[in-house]
Steps between C-alpha positions, in 0.01 A plus 500: 500500500566777257263699289617754253285731293666586172378788281783551246799348334741731691393333822572167346847599394575609862378166635702309251805701598446413865487131415820538300676686785408224748645240263818712460534517885505118530749461209732755661486307822577170316796652324667604823421173699813334621368209672452137399273438200286266701457754769396755238241256368365460848480871552324556163237240597446560876634841603386850434773543232252670265249785495129524419500666162238765611532540871876454563406248783767223541412170377664194344620499139276211387208704602637816349550312166137387499361847598731684247379307205139492596516877559668563172243294312233692679641838422538419132152359498359826633703687238338286231157567648556873521613499137215276378212613722582866600146602586459257781643727757770393753609145536519345848770234536449249782842356571577202739202385698265789430154393412336530159644477159875583462396801287173685478393810323317777691180426328537119557464431133860369458657254720819294465690215661883504493772243559867437422615139513743255334215378268131547458428166651701566820250418783229526237528885548354583161204267540424625853521871392269426200242340740519802730440726209209307370324545837524869490154577359505890515823562288441518128872493401726225656873457464746256610865643489792263549873466458686175448849468350398221261314498174150394571280648225338159397406428871363849535310464166314188646404712818378784270285271290330355816457851659411751223370756752848544654790667329835349581815717467856398553717765642864494395780695654 
């Protein structure tokens, strides 16, 4: 469980750099790997070949991939919120299994959910996050930030039409 309080864009830049550094470490290890490719795949999936992007804790690369992109979307989402809602105080980022919304402003008026997936329909993630946001009665400003590698504007438009109280923002890298 990780909770990070972010107060400015410089902090976000440091966090993004930490994620990028952890990615570079794995790539460097892959470049010098001299074993069989099948063994490398096994190690990527099942061994502590990678690093947690924020704590440097050893973990498998599949988990590192998932965490890295969720973290990056989260950091860029907080940057967006700081730029668009600068008077809401700090933003608390609940990563992993931390309770509450993924992002919350100090005053509780802004909340957001965040995800990175192959598509917005993967595991019904967008729909589930929208439902979670709808249940949050105290927040006045609600966002859903996401990243997918595919063009999905028509699908997102349908979600927006049905959920006008939630702003949906695609984060591109």
